[in-house]
PAMARBA-555396 format. One record per residue: x, y, z of N, C-alpha, C in turn. Coordinates in steps of 0.1 Angstrom, whole numbers, padded with zeros to 4 digits, always signed. Example, Ala and Ser with C-alpha at 12.3 -4.5 7.8 and 13.67 -1.06 7.14 Angstrom:
residues 2
+0132-0057+0078+0123-0045+0078+0132-0033+0078;+0128-0022+0071+0137-0011+0071+0129+0000+0079;
This chain:
residues 441
+0157-0526+0179+0142-0528+0180+0137-0537+0169;+0130-0547+0173+0125-0557+0163+0114-0551+0155;+0113-0553+0142+0102-0548+0134+0089-0555+0137;+0078-0547+0138+0065-0553+0141+0062-0563+0130;+0053-0572+0134+0049-0583+0124+0043-0577+0111;+0035-0567+0113+0028-0562+0101+0026-0547+0102;+0032-0539+0094+0030-0524+0093+0027-0520+0079;+0015-0515+0077+0012-0511+0063+0021-0500+0059;+0027-0500+0047+0036-0490+0042+0029-0476+0044;+0037-0467+0049+0034-0453+0051+0025-0450+0063;+0021-0461+0071+0011-0459+0082+0018-0454+0094;+0031-0456+0096+0038-0452+0108+0050-0444+0104;+0055-0434+0112+0068-0429+0110+0078-0440+0111;+0090-0439+0104+0100-0450+0105+0104-0454+0118;+0105-0445+0128+0109-0449+0141+0099-0458+0149;+0086-0458+0144+0076-0467+0149+0074-0479+0141;+0081-0480+0129+0080-0491+0120+0092-0501+0122;+0099-0499+0133+0110-0508+0135+0124-0503+0130;+0125-0491+0125+0137-0486+0120+0144-0477+0130;+0157-0476+0130+0164-0468+0140+0162-0453+0138;+0163-0445+0148+0162-0431+0148+0172-0424+0157;+0178-0413+0153+0187-0406+0162+0181-0397+0172;+0168-0396+0171+0160-0386+0179+0153-0392+0192;+0147-0404+0190+0138-0409+0200+0145-0419+0210;+0144-0416+0223+0150-0425+0232+0139-0434+0239;+0143-0441+0249+0133-0450+0256+0122-0442+0263;+0125-0431+0268+0114-0422+0274+0103-0419+0264;+0108-0416+0251+0098-0412+0241+0090-0425+0237;+0097-0436+0236+0090-0448+0232+0080-0453+0243;+0084-0452+0255+0074-0455+0266+0062-0445+0266;+0065-0433+0264+0054-0423+0263+0045-0425+0251;+0050-0430+0240+0042-0433+0229+0032-0444+0232;+0036-0454+0239+0027-0465+0242+0016-0460+0252;+0020-0452+0261+0010-0446+0270+0000-0438+0263;+0004-0430+0254-0005-0421+0246-0014-0429+0237;-0008-0439+0230-0016-0447+0221-0027-0455+0229;-0024-0460+0240-0034-0468+0248-0045-0458+0253;-0042-0447+0259-0051-0438+0265-0060-0431+0254;-0053-0426+0244-0060-0418+0234-0069-0427+0225;-0063-0439+0222-0071-0449+0214-0084-0453+0221;-0083-0455+0234-0095-0460+0242-0105-0448+0244;-0100-0436+0247-0109-0425+0251-0113-0416+0239;-0107-0417+0228-0110-0408+0217-0112-0415+0203;-0102-0423+0199-0102-0428+0186-0113-0439+0183;-0116-0447+0194-0126-0458+0191-0139-0453+0186;-0143-0440+0189-0156-0435+0185-0155-0422+0177;-0142-0419+0172-0140-0406+0165-0149-0405+0153;-0149-0415+0145-0157-0414+0132-0172-0412+0135;-0177-0419+0145-0191-0418+0149-0194-0404+0154;-0185-0399+0163-0187-0385+0168-0187-0375+0157;-0178-0376+0148-0176-0367+0137-0189-0366+0129;-0195-0378+0126-0208-0379+0119-0219-0372+0127;-0219-0374+0140-0229-0368+0149-0227-0353+0151;-0214-0348+0149-0211-0334+0151-0208-0330+0165;-0206-0340+0174-0204-0337+0188-0196-0348+0195;-0186-0343+0202-0178-0352+0211-0184-0351+0225;-0188-0362+0232-0194-0361+0245-0185-0353+0255;-0191-0344+0263-0184-0336+0273-0175-0344+0282;-0179-0356+0285-0171-0364+0295-0157-0368+0289;-0156-0367+0276-0142-0370+0270-0132-0360+0275;-0137-0347+0274-0128-0336+0279-0124-0338+0294;-0134-0342+0302-0132-0345+0316-0122-0356+0318;-0123-0367+0310-0114-0378+0312-0099-0374+0309;-0098-0366+0298-0084-0361+0295-0079-0352+0306;-0088-0343+0311-0083-0334+0322-0079-0341+0334;-0088-0351+0339-0085-0358+0351-0072-0366+0350;-0069-0371+0338-0057-0379+0336-0044-0370+0333;-0046-0357+0334-0035-0348+0330-0030-0350+0316;-0040-0354+0307-0036-0357+0293-0039-0345+0284;-0042-0333+0290-0043-0321+0282-0030-0313+0284;-0022-0316+0295-0010-0308+0298+0000-0310+0286;+0001-0321+0280+0011-0322+0269+0009-0313+0257;-0002-0306+0256-0005-0297+0246+0003-0284+0248;+0008-0281+0260+0015-0269+0262+0029-0269+0256;+0035-0258+0253+0049-0258+0247+0059-0263+0257;+0069-0270+0252+0080-0275+0261+0091-0265+0261;+0098-0264+0273+0096-0272+0285+0083-0268+0292;+0077-0277+0300+0065-0274+0307+0068-0264+0318;+0058-0256+0322+0059-0247+0333+0058-0255+0346;+0069-0261+0350+0069-0270+0361+0064-0264+0374;+0069-0252+0377+0066-0245+0390+0051-0242+0391;+0045-0237+0380+0031-0234+0380+0023-0246+0381;+0027-0257+0375+0019-0270+0375+0020-0276+0389;+0032-0275+0395+0034-0280+0409+0025-0273+0419;+0023-0260+0417+0014-0253+0426+0000-0258+0425;-0003-0264+0414-0017-0270+0412-0017-0285+0416;-0006-0290+0421-0006-0304+0425-0003-0313+0414;+0002-0308+0403+0005-0317+0391+0020-0319+0391;+0025-0331+0392+0039-0334+0393+0044-0343+0382;+0035-0351+0375+0039-0359+0365+0028-0362+0355;+0031-0368+0344+0021-0371+0333+0019-0386+0334;+0008-0391+0327+0005-0405+0327+0018-0414+0323;+0019-0425+0329+0030-0434+0327+0042-0430+0335;+0041-0420+0344+0052-0416+0353+0062-0407+0347;+0058-0401+0335+0067-0391+0329+0068-0378+0337;+0080-0375+0342+0082-0363+0350+0080-0351+0342;+0074-0341+0348+0072-0328+0340+0085-0322+0336;+0096-0324+0344+0109-0318+0341+0115-0325+0328;+0111-0338+0326+0117-0345+0315+0109-0344+0301;+0098-0337+0302+0090-0335+0290+0097-0326+0280;+0099-0330+0268+0105-0321+0258+0097-0321+0245;+0102-0314+0235+0093-0312+0223+0092-0325+0215;+0101-0335+0218+0099-0348+0211+0087-0356+0218;+0085-0354+0231+0074-0359+0238+0061-0353+0232;+0062-0340+0230+0051-0332+0225+0047-0338+0211;+0058-0340+0203+0056-0345+0189+0049-0359+0190;+0053-0367+0199+0047-0381+0201+0032-0379+0204;+0029-0370+0213+0015-0368+0217+0006-0364+0206;+0011-0354+0198+0003-0349+0187+0001-0359+0176;+0012-0367+0174+0011-0378+0164+0000-0388+0168;+0000-0391+0181-0010-0401+0186-0024-0396+0186;-0026-0383+0189-0039-0378+0190-0045-0375+0177;-0037-0375+0166-0042-0374+0153-0042-0387+0145;-0040-0398+0152-0038-0411+0146-0051-0416+0139;-0062-0411+0143-0075-0415+0136-0076-0407+0123;-0067-0397+0121-0067-0389+0109-0075-0376+0110;-0086-0376+0116-0095-0365+0116-0090-0354+0126;-0093-0342+0123-0089-0331+0131-0100-0327+0142;-0113-0329+0138-0124-0324+0146-0124-0330+0160;-0124-0343+0162-0125-0349+0176-0113-0345+0185;-0101-0345+0180-0090-0340+0189-0091-0325+0192;-0095-0317+0182-0096-0303+0184-0107-0299+0195;-0117-0308+0195-0128-0305+0204-0123-0306+0219;-0112-0314+0221-0107-0316+0234-0095-0307+0237;-0086-0306+0228-0073-0300+0231-0071-0285+0228;-0079-0279+0219-0075-0266+0213-0074-0255+0224;-0082-0255+0234-0081-0245+0244-0068-0246+0252;-0064-0258+0256-0051-0259+0263-0040-0256+0254;-0040-0260+0242-0029-0259+0232-0027-0244+0229;-0038-0236+0227-0036-0223+0222-0041-0212+0231;-0051-0215+0239-0056-0204+0248-0049-0202+0261;-0044-0213+0267-0037-0212+0279-0022-0207+0278;-0014-0211+0268+0000-0206+0268+0002-0192+0269;-0006-0182+0264-0003-0168+0266-0004-0164+0281;-0013-0170+0288-0015-0167+0302-0002-0173+0310;+0002-0185+0306+0014-0190+0313+0027-0183+0310;+0028-0178+0297+0041-0172+0293+0041-0157+0297;+0030-0150+0296+0030-0136+0298+0022-0131+0309;+0013-0139+0314+0004-0134+0325+0011-0132+0338;+0006-0123+0346+0011-0120+0359+0008-0132+0368;+0015-0133+0380+0012-0144+0389-0003-0143+0394;-0007-0131+0396-0021-0129+0400-0031-0134+0390;-0028-0131+0377-0037-0136+0366-0037-0151+0366;-0025-0157+0367-0024-0171+0366-0031-0178+0378;-0030-0172+0390-0036-0178+0402-0051-0177+0400;-0056-0167+0393-0071-0166+0392-0077-0176+0382;-0069-0179+0371-0075-0186+0360-0070-0201+0359;-0057-0203+0362-0051-0216+0359-0057-0227+0367;-0060-0226+0379-0066-0238+0387-0078-0244+0380;-0088-0235+0376-0100-0240+0369-0097-0246+0356;-0088-0239+0348-0085-0243+0335-0077-0256+0334;-0068-0258+0343-0060-0270+0344-0068-0282+0349;-0077-0280+0358-0085-0291+0363-0098-0293+0356;-0101-0286+0345-0113-0289+0337-0125-0282+0342;-0125-0274+0353-0137-0267+0357-0142-0257+0348;-0132-0251+0341-0136-0240+0330-0128-0243+0318;-0133-0238+0307-0126-0240+0294-0122-0226+0288;-0113-0226+0279-0108-0214+0273-0105-0216+0258;-0106-0206+0250-0102-0207+0236-0093-0195+0233;-0087-0196+0221-0079-0184+0216-0088-0177+0205;-0089-0164+0206-0098-0157+0198-0090-0145+0191;-0085-0148+0179-0077-0138+0172-0085-0134+0159;-0090-0144+0151-0095-0141+0138-0109-0134+0139;-0111-0124+0129-0123-0117+0128-0128-0118+0114;-0141-0114+0111-0146-0115+0098-0138-0108+0087;-0131-0097+0092-0123-0089+0082-0108-0089+0085;-0104-0098+0094-0090-0099+0098-0086-0113+0102;-0080-0121+0092-0076-0134+0096-0061-0135+0097;-0054-0138+0086-0040-0138+0086-0034-0124+0088;-0042-0114+0084-0038-0100+0086-0041-0095+0100;-0033-0101+0110-0036-0099+0124-0035-0084+0128;-0026-0076+0121-0025-0062+0125-0037-0054+0121;-0047-0060+0114-0059-0052+0110-0071-0055+0119;-0068-0062+0131-0079-0065+0140-0086-0052+0144;-0100-0053+0144-0108-0042+0147-0115-0042+0161;-0116-0054+0167-0122-0054+0180-0115-0045+0190;-0123-0037+0197-0117-0026+0205-0119-0030+0220;-0110-0025+0228-0111-0026+0243-0107-0012+0248;-0117-0005+0252-0114+0009+0257-0117+0009+0272;-0109+0016+0280-0111+0017+0294-0123+0025+0297;-0131+0020+0308-0142+0028+0312-0138+0040+0320;-0147+0050+0321-0144+0062+0328-0138+0060+0342;-0143+0050+0349-0138+0047+0362-0124+0040+0362;-0119+0036+0350-0106+0029+0349-0105+0015+0354;-0117+0009+0358-0116-0004+0363-0119-0015+0353;-0124-0011+0341-0128-0021+0331-0123-0017+0318;-0121-0027+0309-0121-0025+0295-0135-0028+0289;-0140-0020+0280-0152-0022+0274-0149-0027+0260;-0153-0040+0258-0149-0046+0245-0161-0047+0235;-0158-0043+0223-0168-0043+0212-0162-0048+0199;-0169-0057+0193-0164-0063+0180-0169-0077+0178;-0162-0084+0170-0167-0098+0167-0154-0107+0164;-0156-0119+0166-0145-0129+0163-0152-0141+0156;-0145-0146+0146-0151-0157+0137-0141-0168+0136;-0147-0180+0134-0139-0193+0132-0131-0196+0145;-0137-0194+0156-0130-0196+0169-0133-0210+0174;-0123-0219+0173-0124-0233+0177-0127-0234+0192;-0137-0242+0196-0141-0244+0210-0148-0232+0216;-0150-0221+0209-0156-0210+0215-0169-0212+0222;-0178-0220+0215-0191-0223+0220-0191-0230+0234;-0180-0236+0238-0180-0243+0251-0171-0235+0261;-0166-0224+0258-0156-0218+0266-0161-0207+0275;-0157-0207+0287-0160-0196+0297-0152-0184+0294;-0140-0186+0288-0130-0175+0286-0124-0176+0272;-0119-0165+0268-0110-0164+0256-0098-0156+0258;-0086-0161+0254-0075-0152+0253-0076-0145+0240;-0080-0132+0241-0085-0125+0229-0076-0114+0225;-0074-0113+0212-0067-0101+0206-0077-0089+0205;-0073-0078+0211-0081-0066+0211-0072-0054+0207;-0079-0044+0203-0072-0031+0200-0074-0021+0212;-0063-0019+0219-0063-0010+0230-0057+0004+0226;-0050+0004+0215-0044+0016+0210-0048+0020+0196;-0039+0027+0189-0041+0031+0176-0040+0020+0165;-0041+0023+0153-0040+0013+0142-0027+0006+0141;-0027-0006+0135-0015-0013+0133-0011-0022+0144;+0000-0028+0143+0004-0039+0152+0007-0033+0166;+0011-0021+0168+0015-0016+0181+0003-0012+0189;-0009-0013+0183-0021-0010+0191-0028-0022+0197;-0022-0034+0195-0029-0046+0199-0024-0051+0213;-0034-0057+0220-0031-0063+0233-0038-0076+0234;-0035-0084+0244-0042-0097+0247-0050-0095+0260;-0062-0100+0260-0071-0099+0272-0078-0111+0274;-0079-0116+0287-0088-0127+0290-0102-0122+0291;-0111-0126+0281-0124-0121+0280-0134-0132+0284;-0143-0129+0294-0153-0139+0297-0163-0141+0286;-0168-0153+0284-0177-0156+0273-0190-0162+0278;-0191-0175+0280-0203-0182+0283-0211-0175+0295;-0223-0171+0292-0232-0165+0302-0228-0151+0306;-0218-0144+0299-0214-0131+0303-0223-0121+0295;-0226-0110+0302-0235-0100+0296-0227-0093+0284;-0235-0092+0273-0229-0086+0261-0223-0095+0251;-0222-0108+0255-0215-0118+0247-0226-0127+0241;-0226-0128+0227-0235-0138+0221-0226-0147+0212;-0229-0160+0211-0221-0169+0204-0231-0179+0196;-0226-0182+0184-0234-0192+0176-0224-0201+0169;-0227-0213+0167-0219-0223+0161-0219-0222+0146;-0207-0223+0140-0206-0223+0125-0204-0237+0120;-0210-0240+0108-0208-0252+0102-0198-0251+0090;-0187-0259+0091-0177-0259+0081-0178-0272+0073;-0170-0272+0062-0171-0284+0054-0165-0296+0061;-0155-0294+0070-0149-0305+0077-0148-0302+0092;-0142-0311+0099-0140-0309+0114-0153-0305+0121;-0163-0312+0119-0176-0308+0124-0177-0308+0139;-0168-0315+0146-0168-0316+0161-0160-0305+0168;-0154-0296+0160-0144-0287+0166-0151-0275+0174;-0164-0274+0172-0170-0263+0179-0167-0249+0174;-0166-0248+0161-0162-0235+0155-0173-0225+0157;-0169-0213+0162-0179-0203+0167-0177-0189+0162;-0189-0182+0160-0189-0168+0158-0192-0161+0171;-0184-0151+0175-0186-0144+0188-0189-0130+0185;-0199-0124+0191-0202-0110+0190-0201-0104+0204;-0194-0092+0205-0192-0086+0218-0197-0072+0218;-0207-0070+0226-0214-0057+0227-0212-0050+0241;-0203-0041+0242-0201-0034+0255-0198-0044+0266;-0189-0053+0263-0186-0064+0273-0176-0058+0283;-0179-0058+0296-0171-0053+0307-0161-0064+0311;-0148-0060+0310-0137-0070+0314-0128-0062+0324;-0126-0068+0336-0117-0062+0345-0103-0059+0339;-0097-0047+0342-0084-0044+0337-0074-0054+0341;-0076-0060+0352-0066-0070+0357-0065-0082+0348;-0075-0084+0338-0075-0095+0329-0065-0093+0317;-0058-0081+0317-0048-0079+0307-0037-0089+0308;-0033-0095+0297-0022-0104+0296-0009-0096+0292;+0001-0096+0301+0013-0088+0298+0010-0073+0299;+0015-0066+0289+0013-0052+0288+0005-0047+0276;-0001-0036+0277-0008-0030+0265+0002-0028+0254;-0002-0030+0242+0006-0028+0230+0016-0039+0227;+0016-0049+0235+0025-0060+0233+0018-0073+0227;+0006-0071+0223-0002-0082+0218+0003-0089+0206;+0009-0081+0196+0013-0087+0184+0025-0097+0186;+0034-0093+0195+0045-0102+0198+0040-0115+0205;+0031-0113+0214+0025-0125+0221+0018-0134+0211;+0010-0128+0202+0003-0136+0192+0012-0143+0183;+0022-0137+0178+0032-0143+0169+0039-0155+0175;+0043-0153+0188+0050-0164+0195+0040-0176+0197;+0028-0173+0200+0018-0183+0201+0015-0190+0188;+0016-0183+0177+0014-0189+0164+0025-0199+0161;+0037-0197+0165+0048-0206+0163+0044-0220+0169;+0039-0220+0181+0035-0232+0187+0023-0239+0180;+0013-0231+0176+0002-0236+0169+0006-0241+0155;+0015-0235+0148+0018-0239+0135+0026-0252+0135;+0035-0254+0145+0042-0266+0147+0033-0277+0150;+0023-0275+0159+0013-0284+0162+0005-0289+0150;+0001-0279+0142-0006-0282+0129+0002-0291+0120;+0015-0287+0118+0024-0294+0109+0025-0309+0113;+0027-0311+0126+0028-0325+0131+0015-0333+0129;+0004-0327+0133-0009-0334+0132-0013-0336+0117;-0010-0327+0108-0014-0328+0094-0005-0339+0088;+0007-0340+0092+0016-0351+0087+0010-0364+0090;+0005-0366+0103-0001-0379+0107-0013-0381+0099;-0022-0371+0096-0034-0373+0088-0030-0377+0074;-0020-0372+0069-0015-0376+0055-0011-0391+0055;-0005-0395+0066-0002-0410+0067-0014-0418+0067;-0024-0414+0075-0037-0421+0075-0043-0423+0062;-0043-0412+0054-0049-0412+0041-0041-0421+0031;-0028-0420+0031-0020-0427+0021-0020-0442+0025;-0018-0445+0038-0017-0459+0041-0031-0466+0040;-0042-0459+0042-0055-0465+0039-0056-0468+0024;-0052-0460+0016-0052-0462+0001-0043-0474-0002;-0031-0475+0004-0022-0486+0001-0028-0499+0005;-0034-0500+0017-0041-0512+0021-0052-0516+0012;-0059-0506+0007-0071-0508-0002-0067-0514-0015;-0057-0508-0021-0053-0513-0035-0046-0526-0034;-0041-0531-0023-0035-0544-0021-0046-0555-0023;-0058-0551-0019-0069-0562-0019-0079-0559-0030;-0081-0547-0035-0091-0544-0045-0087-0549-0058;-0095-0557-0065-0092-0562-0078-0099-0555-0089;-0093-0553-0100-0099-0547-0112-0091-0553-0124;-0099-0556-0135-0093-0561-0147-0085-0574-0144;-0090-0582-0135-0084-0595-0132-0072-0595-0123;-0068-0584-0117-0057-0584-0107-0058-0573-0097;-0051-0574-0086-0051-0564-0076-0047-0550-0082;-0052-0539-0077-0049-0526-0082-0034-0523-0080;-0028-0529-0070-0014-0526-0068-0005-0531-0079;-0010-0540-0087-0003-0545-0099-0003-0536-0110;-0011-0525-0110-0011-0516-0121+0000-0505-0119;+0009-0503-0129+0020-0493-0127+0015-0479-0124;+0003-0475-0129-0001-0462-0126-0005-0460-0112;-0010-0471-0105-0013-0470-0091-0001-0469-0083;+0009-0477-0086+0022-0476-0079+0029-0463-0081;+0027-0457-0093+0033-0444-0095+0027-0433-0086;+0013-0434-0085+0006-0424-0076+0011-0425-0062;+0012-0438-0057+0016-0440-0043+0030-0435-0041;+0039-0438-0051+0053-0434-0050+0054-0419-0049;+0047-0411-0057+0049-0397-0057+0044-0391-0044;+0032-0396-0039+0027-0391-0026+0035-0395-0015;+0040-0408-0015+0048-0413-0005+0061-0406-0003;+0067-0402-0014+0080-0394-0013+0078-0381-0007;+0067-0374-0010+0064-0361-0004+0061-0363+0011;+0054-0374+0015+0051-0376+0029+0063-0379+0037;+0072-0388+0033+0083-0392+0041+0093-0380+0041;+0094-0372+0031+0103-0360+0031+0098-0351+0042;+0085-0348+0042+0079-0339+0052+0081-0345+0066;+0079-0357+0068+0080-0364+0081+0094-0363+0086;+0104-0365+0078+0118-0364+0082+0121-0349+0086;+0116-0340+0079+0118-0326+0082+0112-0322+0095;+0100-0326+0097+0093-0323+0110+0100-0329+0122;+0104-0341+0120+0112-0347+0131+0125-0340+0134;+0132-0336+0124+0144-0328+0126+0141-0315+0132;+0130-0309+0128+0126-0296+0133+0123-0297+0148;+0116-0307+0152+0112-0309+0166+0125-0312+0174;+0134-0320+0169+0146-0322+0176+0154-0309+0179;+0154-0300+0169+0161-0287+0171+0154-0279+0182;+0141-0281+0183+0134-0274+0194+0138-0279+0208;+0143-0291+0209+0147-0297+0221+0161-0291+0225;+0168-0286+0216+0182-0281+0218+0183-0266+0219;+0173-0259+0215+0173-0244+0215+0164-0239+0227;+0169-0228+0232+0160-0220+0242+0148-0215+0234;+0137-0213+0241+0125-0209+0234+0127-0196+0226;+0134-0186+0232+0135-0173+0225+0144-0175+0213;+0154-0184+0214+0163-0186+0202+0155-0194+0191;+0147-0203+0195+0139-0210+0186+0129-0201+0178;+0123-0192+0186+0114-0183+0179+0121-0174+0169;+0133-0170+0172+0141-0162+0163+0147-0170+0151;+0153-0181+0154+0159-0189+0144+0149-0197+0135;+0138-0202+0141+0130-0211+0134+0116-0205+0131;+0113-0193+0134+0100-0187+0132+0096-0188+0117;+0104-0184+0108+0101-0184+0094+0099-0199+0089;+0108-0207+0094+0107-0221+0090+0095-0228+0095;+0091-0224+0107+0078-0230+0113+0066-0227+0103;+0066-0214+0098+0055-0210+0089+0056-0219+0076;+0068-0221+0072+0070-0229+0059+0066-0243+0061;+0070-0249+0073+0066-0263+0076+0051-0265+0076;+0044-0255+0083+0030-0256+0083+0024-0255+0069;+0029-0246+0061+0024-0245+0047+0026-0258+0039;+0038-0263+0040+0042-0275+0033+0033-0287+0037;+0031-0288+0050+0023-0299+0055+0009-0299+0049;+0003-0287+0047-0010-0287+0040-0009-0291+0026;+0001-0288+0019+0003-0292+0005+0004-0307+0004;+0012-0313+0013+0014-0327+0013+0001-0335+0017;-0006-0329+0026-0019-0336+0029-0028-0336+0017;-0028-0325+0010-0036-0323-0002-0032-0334-0012;-0019-0336-0014-0014-0346-0024-0018-0360-0019;-0016-0363-0006-0019-0377-0001-0034-0380-0001;-0042-0370+0003-0056-0373+0003-0062-0374-0011;-0058-0365-0020-0063-0366-0033-0059-0380-0040;-0047-0384-0037-0043-0397-0042-0051-0408-0037;-0054-0407-0024-0062-0418-0017-0076-0418-0023;-0082-0406-0025-0096-0406-0030-0097-0412-0044;-0087-0409-0052-0087-0414-0066-0085-0429-0066;-0076-0434-0057-0074-0449-0057-0086-0456-0051;-0093-0450-0042-0105-0456-0036-0116-0456-0046;-0116-0447-0056-0126-0446-0066-0139-0442-0060;-0150-0448-0064-0163-0445-0058-0164-0446-0043;-0156-0455-0037-0156-0456-0023-0150-0444-0016;-0141-0437-0023-0135-0425-0018-0144-0413-0019;-0156-0414-0026-0165-0403-0028-0178-0405-0019;-0177-0416-0011-0189-0420-0003-0186-0418+0011;-0196-0412+0019-0194-0409+0033-0195-0420+0042;-0197-0432+0037-0196-0444+0046-0189-0455+0039;-0186-0466+0046-0180-0477+0039-0165-0476+0039;-0158-0483+0030-0144-0485+0030-0136-0472+0029;-0142-0462+0022-0135-0450+0020-0139-0438+0029;-0146-0442+0040-0152-0431+0048-0141-0422+0054;-0130-0427+0058-0120-0418+0064-0114-0408+0054;-0110-0413+0042-0104-0405+0032-0114-0395+0026;-0127-0398+0026-0137-0389+0022-0138-0377+0032;-0138-0381+0045-0138-0370+0055-0126-0362+0054;-0114-0368+0052-0102-0361+0051-0101-0351+0039;-0108-0355+0029-0108-0346+0017-0115-0333+0020;-0125-0334+0029-0132-0322+0033-0125-0314+0043;-0114-0320+0049-0106-0313+0059-0094-0306+0053;-0091-0308+0040-0079-0302+0034-0079-0287+0036;-0090-0279+0034-0089-0265+0036-0086-0262+0051;-0090-0270+0060-0088-0268+0074-0073-0269+0078;-0066-0276+0069-0051-0277+0071-0044-0265+0065;-0049-0260+0054-0042-0250+0046-0046-0236+0049;-0056-0234+0057-0060-0220+0060-0058-0216+0075;-0063-0223+0085-0061-0219+0099-0046-0218+0103;-0043-0210+0113-0029-0208+0117-0021-0199+0108;-0028-0192+0099-0021-0185+0088-0023-0192+0075;-0030-0185+0066-0033-0192+0053-0020-0194+0045;-0021-0204+0037-0009-0209+0030+0000-0199+0023;-0007-0190+0015+0001-0181+0007+0007-0170+0016;+0000-0166+0027+0006-0157+0036+0018-0163+0043;+0017-0176+0047+0028-0182+0054+0041-0184+0045;+0038-0187+0032+0049-0189+0023+0057-0176+0022;+0050-0165+0021+0056-0151+0020+0063-0148+0033;+0056-0151+0044+0061-0148+0057+0074-0155+0060;+0075-0168+0056+0087-0176+0058+0099-0169+0052;+0098-0165+0040+0110-0159+0033+0113-0145+0039;+0103-0137+0042+0106-0124+0048+0113-0126+0062;+0109-0136+0069+0116-0139+0082+0130-0143+0080;+0132-0152+0070+0146-0157+0067+0155-0145+0063;+0149-0137+0054+0157-0125+0050+0160-0116+0061;+0151-0113+0070+0153-0105+0082+0164-0110+0091;+0163-0123+0093+0173-0130+0102+0187-0129+0095;+0187-0132+0082+0200-0132+0075+0206-0118+0075;+0198-0107+0073+0203-0094+0074+0208-0090+0088;+0201-0095+0098+0206-0092+0112+0219-0099+0114;+0221-0111+0110+0233-0118+0111+0245-0111+0104;+0242-0106+0092+0252-0100+0084+0256-0087+0090;+0246-0079+0096+0249-0067+0102+0258-0069+0114;+0255-0080+0122+0263-0083+0134+0277-0086+0130;+0279-0094+0119+0292-0098+0115+0300-0086+0109;+0293-0077+0103+0300-0065+0096+0303-0054+0107;+0298-0055+0118+0300-0045+0129+0315-0046+0134;+0322-0035+0133+0336-0035+0138+0337-0040+0152;+0346-0049+0155+0348-0054+0168+0356-0044+0176;+0354-0044+0189+0361-0035+0199+0373-0042+0204;+0385-0036+0202+0397-0042+0207+0399-0040+0222;
């Protein structure tokens, strides 16, 4: 593949900068071009303006839905049979559903975060990425038939609702209750959920609730109606970054939910939540790596032209030193994420959850650290422009406010660092026990 005429250092992963890759084939390259054209036209052209205004127009979501451009947010391999029943047989560019793998997913997430910001993409994709998968993976056919047609065609929206004011990364401490009514036909849901992305626009939530006693074994997942439903009140929250994500506080007061809305079985919620977290954390790691590229390459381009003390900033050794340190972190992370995604294409989902669960947590945590390094480097090199909400440093200033949004959601950093090692130890001990077990002759 011939090298493009001009690629700003660190702006693209090596396989898009003209260098060879063992992972990406012609299908992935064709898909990348399709994604860049569609997402660039329908999202990125106005992303900065929308983030300033705090709202992405509703028609953007509809455009993505009508083009089947929300489907790539689902875990690979795609649920071909379920999608076929809805009349969906391929993705834009003629990509067959059967051919979609985690490298196609990687390409999609890379492109949707190419403007750097998390808010505008999250306003469109979060429900499909995190709210729909539990229904697809664990929901009964009856549950899928009731909800998926509207959700897949954009008639209704959904969110994932796990976090509460007193239970974030500590999922086992969730307090929202779902108790069966005397007639046995409903769950009566009481509690609150906080920092719920897209909640304010969603008719439904895949919600973690307590149907049993304390701890992880008392948790279940339930499709809870939101917008316009009796007993539900929602208000939008303002965060330091990602203004367009629709972050929501949800209060639930004796909300009646049909028992048929249970996802899977009672008491199995923790397992479903953790499996869903693996997909979310990988999504975050890929997207945050792209945002780090946007920050560092913007700074690189700036110091090539910005002059101080009679010469371009790039001629200053201290500037090159800062770029080198951040760049090494970025390219190391990028190579790890690509390798990680490749392994996902070769493992069955249940094997990947077991083998890679701890490493997924570690990758997500590391991505947040690298974003921090790259964005801080960019802000310092932009100087006053990096501290100003408009002008040449506008993107890196916005990204600076989004650093906590990369290091906290999906499991806060310190919790994930600890979780990663605990999972690796558990897996190692299980392997050791299996090897030490006497073989039967």
